[in-house]
C-alpha positions as MATLAB code, in Angstrom:
seq = 'MKKRRLLAVLVFLLVYVALLQTLVAVESRGSGSIRTFGDAVWYSVVTLTTVGYGDAYPVTTTGKAIGAIFLLGSLGLLSFFIGSAADAFTELRERRKMGYRGTDFTEHVVILGWDGFARTILDTLLAAEQSVAVVTNRKDDVELLHATYRSDRLFVLFSDYASANLIELANLKQAAVIYLNLPGDAEKLVAAVNLRGMHEGLNLVVTLDDQQLRETFRSVGVTYVISKNEIAARLVASYMFEPDAAAYGQDLLTFDKGGDDDIDIQQYLVTEENPFAGRRYGELFTEMKAKYNCLPVGIVKTDGRTRRTMKLPDDATPIERGDYLLFIVDGRQRKHLISLFGVREGVHVGHGHG';
ca = [
     -18.154   12.838  -19.324;
     -17.932   15.380  -16.469;
     -19.045   18.263  -18.733;
     -22.096   16.318  -19.880;
     -22.979   15.466  -16.295;
     -22.649   19.129  -15.268;
     -24.851   20.206  -18.184;
     -27.483   17.646  -17.176;
     -27.493   18.981  -13.601;
     -27.927   22.581  -14.825;
     -30.820   21.589  -17.098;
     -32.437   19.681  -14.235;
     -32.180   22.714  -11.916;
     -33.679   25.049  -14.521;
     -36.618   22.727  -15.183;
     -37.058   22.108  -11.448;
     -37.254   25.836  -10.605;
     -39.645   26.457  -13.507;
     -41.963   23.685  -12.286;
     -41.887   25.047   -8.723;
     -42.815   28.544   -9.886;
     -45.636   27.199  -12.049;
     -46.889   25.078   -9.137;
     -47.033   28.114   -6.825;
     -48.759   30.200   -9.485;
     -51.612   27.735  -10.079;
     -52.055   26.484   -6.501;
     -51.987   29.877   -4.760;
     -55.167   30.906   -6.612;
     -57.207   28.140   -5.068;
     -57.694   26.656   -1.630;
     -54.738   24.237   -1.748;
     -51.983   23.940    0.868;
     -49.183   25.050   -1.506;
     -49.236   28.845   -1.221;
     -45.581   29.918   -1.300;
     -42.375   28.970   -3.044;
     -41.197   27.371    0.210;
     -44.338   25.203    0.284;
     -43.614   24.105   -3.274;
     -40.011   23.232   -2.438;
     -41.124   21.216    0.607;
     -43.737   19.357   -1.436;
     -41.218   18.574   -4.180;
     -38.642   17.302   -1.661;
     -41.019   14.891    0.118;
     -42.299   13.733   -3.274;
     -38.912   13.286   -4.929;
     -37.626   11.392   -1.900;
     -40.817    9.260   -1.890;
     -41.502   10.223    1.768;
     -44.918   11.788    1.163;
     -46.008   13.311    4.518;
     -49.305   14.503    3.008;
     -49.186   17.933    4.680;
     -48.821   19.649    1.293;
     -50.459   18.502   -1.938;
     -51.810   20.052   -5.153;
     -55.538   20.428   -5.811;
     -55.558   21.901   -9.317;
     -55.286   19.865  -12.487;
     -52.062   21.621  -13.484;
     -50.671   21.194   -9.992;
     -51.447   17.486   -9.997;
     -49.734   17.144  -13.380;
     -46.616   18.793  -11.932;
     -46.891   16.462   -8.932;
     -46.944   13.499  -11.315;
     -43.770   14.842  -12.928;
     -42.143   14.984   -9.496;
     -43.254   11.429   -8.765;
     -41.771   10.148  -12.018;
     -38.698   12.322  -11.456;
     -38.069   10.635   -8.108;
     -37.237    7.432   -9.990;
     -34.830    9.266  -12.271;
     -33.265   11.126   -9.343;
     -32.757    7.896   -7.435;
     -31.188    6.279  -10.481;
     -28.967    9.329  -10.969;
     -27.594    9.204   -7.415;
     -27.107    5.431   -7.518;
     -25.344    5.726  -10.871;
     -23.167    8.585   -9.645;
     -22.195    6.639   -6.533;
     -21.382    3.563   -8.607;
     -19.301    5.643  -11.014;
     -17.442    7.237   -8.090;
     -16.641    3.854   -6.546;
     -15.572    2.487   -9.920;
     -13.298    5.484  -10.508;
     -11.853    5.155   -6.995;
     -11.161    1.450   -7.515;
      -9.589    2.146  -10.906;
      -7.373    4.893   -9.488;
      -6.259    2.582   -6.708;
      -5.480   -0.189   -9.191;
      -3.463    2.231  -11.337;
      -1.545    3.378   -8.259;
      -2.790    6.965   -8.297;
      -3.303    6.996   -4.532;
       0.441    6.515   -4.080;
       2.286    4.278   -1.649;
       3.694    4.727    1.832;
       6.453    2.146    1.242;
       9.870    3.099    2.605;
      13.225    1.368    2.174;
      11.682   -0.268   -0.895;
      12.904   -1.051   -4.405;
      11.419    0.840   -7.351;
      11.521   -0.955  -10.718;
      11.040    1.566  -13.514;
       9.958   -0.475  -16.532;
       8.363   -3.916  -16.724;
       9.387   -6.957  -18.797;
      10.402  -10.597  -18.319;
      13.752   -9.618  -16.824;
      12.041   -7.357  -14.283;
       9.706  -10.198  -13.386;
      12.651  -12.401  -12.377;
      13.976   -9.559  -10.221;
      10.547   -9.021   -8.650;
      10.182  -12.729   -7.816;
      13.542  -12.669   -6.039;
      12.801   -9.484   -4.109;
       9.371  -10.614   -2.933;
      10.836  -13.971   -1.858;
      13.276  -11.964    0.293;
      10.318  -10.080    1.820;
      11.390   -6.823    0.177;
       8.725   -4.231   -0.639;
       8.698   -3.308   -4.342;
       7.061   -0.578   -6.431;
       6.754   -1.368  -10.155;
       6.201    1.503  -12.602;
       4.936    0.538  -16.051;
       3.552    2.494  -19.008;
       1.256   -0.335  -20.171;
      -2.184   -0.942  -18.629;
      -2.032   -4.629  -19.547;
       0.999   -4.951  -17.248;
      -1.010   -3.482  -14.366;
      -3.741   -6.095  -14.792;
      -1.166   -8.886  -15.082;
       0.767   -7.795  -11.997;
      -2.346   -7.533   -9.833;
      -3.571  -10.922  -11.045;
      -0.209  -12.668  -10.597;
       1.036  -11.140   -7.345;
      -1.420  -10.806   -4.501;
       1.104   -9.318   -2.110;
       0.881   -6.366    0.255;
       4.576   -5.805   -0.480;
       3.868   -4.897   -4.128;
       2.727   -1.487   -5.364;
       1.957   -1.010   -9.072;
       1.863    2.389  -10.783;
       0.684    3.105  -14.332;
       2.600    6.100  -15.616;
       4.494    7.537  -18.530;
       8.167    7.253  -17.620;
       8.665   10.955  -18.342;
       5.857   12.061  -15.994;
       7.718   13.273  -12.914;
       4.572   14.016  -10.892;
       3.115   10.552  -11.394;
       6.365    8.673  -10.808;
       6.703   10.505   -7.488;
       3.676    8.439   -6.332;
       6.103    5.495   -6.023;
       7.676    7.423   -3.099;
      11.050    7.726   -4.815;
      12.653    9.816   -2.082;
      12.161    7.066    0.513;
      13.243    4.206   -1.795;
      16.369    2.209   -1.004;
      17.091    1.568   -4.692;
      15.612    2.606   -8.040;
      16.300    0.159  -10.861;
      16.101    1.638  -14.363;
      14.757   -1.131  -16.591;
      13.825    0.906  -19.662;
      14.092   -0.502  -23.223;
      17.386    1.091  -24.306;
      20.509    2.646  -22.841;
      19.532    6.097  -24.142;
      16.180    5.954  -22.340;
      17.932    4.836  -19.157;
      20.396    7.726  -19.378;
      17.614   10.303  -19.801;
      15.703    8.778  -16.889;
      18.836    8.834  -14.700;
      19.418   12.528  -15.417;
      15.759   13.395  -14.756;
      15.609   11.430  -11.514;
      18.833   12.971  -10.255;
      17.275   16.368  -10.960;
      14.240   15.447   -8.864;
      16.145   14.091   -5.842;
      19.905   14.351   -5.469;
      20.306   11.418   -3.093;
      18.623    8.663   -5.090;
      20.376    5.312   -5.271;
      20.150    4.364   -8.968;
      20.971    1.011  -10.565;
      21.076    0.223  -14.288;
      21.940   -2.772  -16.435;
      23.500   -1.803  -19.759;
      23.418   -3.339  -23.197;
      26.590   -1.462  -24.148;
      29.171   -1.705  -21.374;
      31.236    1.059  -23.013;
      28.691    3.522  -21.580;
      29.572    2.559  -18.022;
      31.528    5.747  -17.252;
      28.869    7.927  -18.887;
      26.250    6.602  -16.491;
      28.551    6.959  -13.522;
      29.237   10.575  -14.475;
      25.520   11.447  -14.158;
      25.327    9.913  -10.688;
      24.173    6.322  -11.253;
      25.296    4.324   -8.215;
      25.687    0.874   -9.770;
      26.211    0.219  -13.478;
      25.954   -3.453  -14.449;
      26.500   -5.137  -17.796;
      24.173   -8.128  -18.224;
      26.273   -9.537  -21.064;
      29.487   -9.252  -19.042;
      28.005  -11.058  -16.037;
      26.525  -13.806  -18.201;
      29.789  -14.279  -20.105;
      31.845  -14.576  -16.915;
      29.409  -17.053  -15.392;
      29.413  -19.221  -18.512;
      33.223  -19.138  -18.654;
      33.384  -20.109  -14.982;
      31.105  -23.086  -15.584;
      33.495  -24.282  -18.283;
      36.530  -24.759  -16.037;
      35.200  -24.742  -12.441;
      31.557  -25.817  -12.644;
      31.121  -26.601   -8.944;
      32.485  -23.237   -7.848;
      30.317  -21.522  -10.471;
      27.195  -23.355   -9.280;
      27.963  -22.437   -5.676;
      28.533  -18.797   -6.617;
      25.281  -18.663   -8.564;
      23.435  -20.137   -5.592;
      24.894  -17.434   -3.341;
      23.797  -14.676   -5.707;
      20.201  -15.876   -5.962;
      17.424  -16.045   -3.418;
      14.856  -18.547   -4.614;
      12.050  -19.052   -2.128;
      13.526  -17.966    1.173;
      13.481  -21.502    2.604;
      15.551  -22.619    5.581;
      18.151  -24.286    3.331;
      18.463  -21.419    0.863;
      22.039  -20.036    0.980;
      22.493  -16.323    0.375;
      24.961  -13.450    0.761;
      23.306  -10.685    2.764;
      24.296   -7.321    4.176;
      23.121   -5.650    7.375;
      23.484   -2.042    8.432;
      25.410   -1.433   11.650;
      23.263    0.800   13.858;
      23.972    2.101   17.361;
      22.011   -0.857   18.737;
      24.172   -3.402   16.897;
      25.994   -5.490   19.559;
      29.204   -5.426   17.466;
      29.325   -1.649   16.929;
      32.681   -0.423   18.217;
      34.193   -3.903   18.277;
      36.574   -5.722   15.893;
      35.982   -7.927   12.902;
      37.779  -10.866   14.526;
      35.297  -10.843   17.425;
      32.394  -10.745   14.975;
      33.778  -13.670   13.002;
      34.396  -15.861   16.056;
      31.078  -15.202   17.818;
      28.830  -15.382   14.758;
      30.397  -18.626   13.528;
      30.246  -20.248   16.963;
      26.754  -19.102   18.009;
      24.824  -18.946   14.741;
      26.995  -20.777   12.195;
      26.968  -17.546   10.153;
      30.042  -16.745    8.089;
      31.035  -13.047    8.060;
      32.806  -12.367    4.762;
      33.287   -8.602    4.644;
      32.628   -5.064    5.801;
      31.435   -2.174    3.633;
      32.642    1.274    4.687;
      30.467    4.151    3.410;
      31.163    7.865    3.105;
      28.461    9.748    1.246;
      28.201    8.099   -2.167;
      31.566    6.340   -1.766;
      31.405    2.670   -0.801;
      34.499    0.560   -0.042;
      34.085   -3.186    0.327;
      36.669   -4.923    2.508;
      36.657   -8.614    1.619;
      37.749  -10.863    4.499;
      39.273   -7.942    6.418;
      41.912   -8.237    9.149;
      40.721   -9.292   12.582;
      41.607   -5.854   13.952;
      39.376   -3.966   11.499;
      36.940   -1.807   13.532;
      33.182   -2.122   13.056;
      31.615    1.351   13.039;
      28.096    2.712   12.941;
      27.003    3.135    9.306;
      29.073    0.183    8.086;
      27.446   -2.827    6.438;
      28.329   -6.368    7.491;
      28.358   -9.084    4.816;
      27.391  -12.653    5.703;
      26.853  -16.009    4.043;
      23.691  -17.317    5.687;
      20.780  -19.681    5.170;
      17.090  -19.099    5.863;
      17.293  -20.113    9.532;
      20.273  -17.865   10.264;
      18.671  -14.937    8.506;
      15.881  -14.822   11.101;
      18.468  -14.724   13.897;
      20.387  -11.879   12.251;
      17.292   -9.706   11.813;
      16.454  -10.173   15.489;
      20.055   -9.660   16.657;
      20.801   -6.541   14.596;
      17.319   -4.999   14.712;
      17.256   -4.247   10.970;
      16.262   -6.051    7.812;
      18.963   -6.901    5.314;
      19.753   -4.571    2.445;
      20.656   -0.922    1.853;
      18.782    1.607    3.969;
      17.798    5.140    2.963;
      20.269    7.709    4.249;
      23.164    5.241    4.316;
      25.374    4.954    1.270;
      23.363    7.505   -0.709;
      24.627   10.682   -2.211;
];
């Protein structure tokens, strides 16, 4: 398309120059106002732009014929520029839709691979007001995502999963988590190795079909390796002998619509501004339960890529900058925690990464 357009422009220029030279040749012999090549250019410009000042005009039959060509050419030139502008806007809109302008999201989740399972994850993340970048290798998915989710927290990128340059447009380096949702375990392993080669500190999460590959994925630097079948089996077994506890646990692990009554387990990074930094877990537990009816249930200690979760720690356990505090909260309490701690819930880039 571009080569044909370039060829058309070259042909137009050649014909245009030839007409100008012919116009000068025939008009300079008579008493007309077009005597030089510059006069011919000026006449052609005011004619092609339909301005028509009348200070230069042909008087010979051949000159008038060339003038008629310029007049007719003005319509074609106008159509050419309008068409080119429309094509440029269409291409720009298409590139934006396909994600080729990139995203400035930070602390976001990248979902590499789109299917029904990823859709459930996306619904949950958007309900929790988490920014998400979805990378898919099918154009139909792009159209579906844009039509279904009209959210400024969603970025969609059309890319081959092996194209490192394109996938970088999802701002991988600034992502909190990258979830590998490719069709098979082998594809996920290759993607994990490639991504680790691009950025050493990426926080990668995979769900496996074959849980025996767990250690293989951990050995290449995947942060969290989850077996969907194992989780489902344990939940089903729990429903069989303690259904109420299982239902409560499932409710804690899901975040439906973010309503005031929605119960959730959340984690918050301890920054220097956190009012409990440097204090003890017992103080946190007492004050948060009394003031906000929030239930602190743990502390996560991080050291590089190592994460140690302390479940219901001793009251004397120190709370340090870089730790994560775990709470059971509802929608109302969540708003208080964000305001109190000065951070949104979830893992933050630079904390807990390798």
